[in-house]
N, C-alpha and C positions, 0 to 999 in steps of 0.2 A: 660607656654614653655612645651608643649608635643613632642615631639622627637621620632623616631622608630629607633633603635640601631639594629645597620645592624650586627659590627664588631666580632669576635671569644673572647673580654676582656670585653664586655658589657651588659649587658642583662635589661629589662622590665620585670613590672611585676605592672600585676592591680587589683584592689577590689572591690567590692563598698561591704562595711561595713554599717551597718544599725545603725547608727549613727549620729547625728550634726556634721557638721564639727568641731567645738568649742572642743568636746567634743572624738573625735580619735586625733584631735592634744594636745590633754593633753592627752589621754593613750601615746601617743607617745614622752612625752618630761619628764613626773612626773616618778619619779622613783620609787614610790610606783605603780605607774599601769604601768612600764617599764616590773617589774618580773614576774607580772602574765602574761605577753605572746611571751613578746623579743627570744625565739627558738622553733624550732621546735622540734614533743615531740618524742623521750622518754624527750630531754632534758627538765631543767629548771633554768629561773635566778637564782643562788644565790647570784649577787650582779649584783645592777644596781645605779653606782652613774653620775649624772648630773650635771654641769655647765652650763644651759642653757643659752648662748651669743654667737656673733661672737668673738672668737676667745676663748673660756670654755672648755673644754674637756670634756671626756664623759668614762664610764668604765663600760664595761659590762661581766659575768665571767657566763660562761652559764656550767648545770654541770650536767653529764652521769647518771644513775643510779649506776655504779657502784665506781662513785666518783669523777672521771675524769675532770678538767676545761677548758674550750675554753678561753679566754680571750681578747675580741674586746673592744681596743679603737681606740677616731679617738680627732678629731677638731671640732668644731662647724664654718663652715668658714658666713652661713649666716641663722640668724631664724626670718624671717617672721609668727610671730599669725596670723590666722590658714590657712595660703595660705602654706605655704613653708621650709622646710629646705633642708640646704645642709653642709654634713660635708665629712668628710675623715674616712675609716675604714680600721684595722690595726690587723691583729690580733697576739697576743708575741708570741704564739708557734709557728708560721707557716708563710712562706712567700706570701700563696696561694694570700695572700690582702695587700701587704703593701704600707701604700697609698692612696689606689682606694679610687673616689668620688662617695657618698651616693646622690642623689638627690633624694626628697620626696615628690610630689605636693599632696595637700588636695582638692581636685575640691566640689565645693559646690553642693548636690543634694538633696533639700528641706532637708528629714531626714536621708537621707544616706549621703557616702563619697565615692565616688571616690577615689582611692588612687596611683598616683603613681609615683611607685618606680624605678628610675634608677641606676644602680650601673655600676662603669667607670675606668679601667685603670687596673680590676683585672691582671693576672698574663695568662692563656692563657684559652683556650676553655674549660678544665678538671673543671679549675678552680672558669671559670664564671656555667657552667652546676649543682657545687655543694651549689654554693652559690645561685643561683635560684633555688633548691630542699631549700636548710634552709629558705630562704624568702618565698617563698612560705607555707612552712609548719608555719613558724613565722602570717604571716599574716588571716590562715587559725583560728591560736587561736585569734587573734586580733576580728576577724569578729565574732566566737565563744562567745567569753567573752562577745558583744552586742547582742547575740541573745537571751543570756540567760537570759538578764538585763527585 
């Protein structure tokens, strides 16, 4: 289900990842792999806890070079391997995304996967723009992870 997001509180980011869909889905849903890419540089992922099932929860702690941490938490609403994930997303220390909703589609392109991420219900246009920058940076790291393989 591809859709174009047009309002100030939603965004869509697309990226082709040089790996088969099953591998990209695994990188998105396994704690050990999420720690390698799920933050924009220069942040790193210090903690990634994932209970991958509808109703399961996740927690990702991103760490700045100076040690400050940003904690994203949420609940999986839909888990359809290796095609689609739907989950809530909130920042523990900031209300720019309180129970916002993320849909990630993994589109099979043979030896590549097109990732389509839609992030909805953000607070405002500024939050949308900050999250767009963060997601683009994270997806750049994900693509680089597979490009190095």
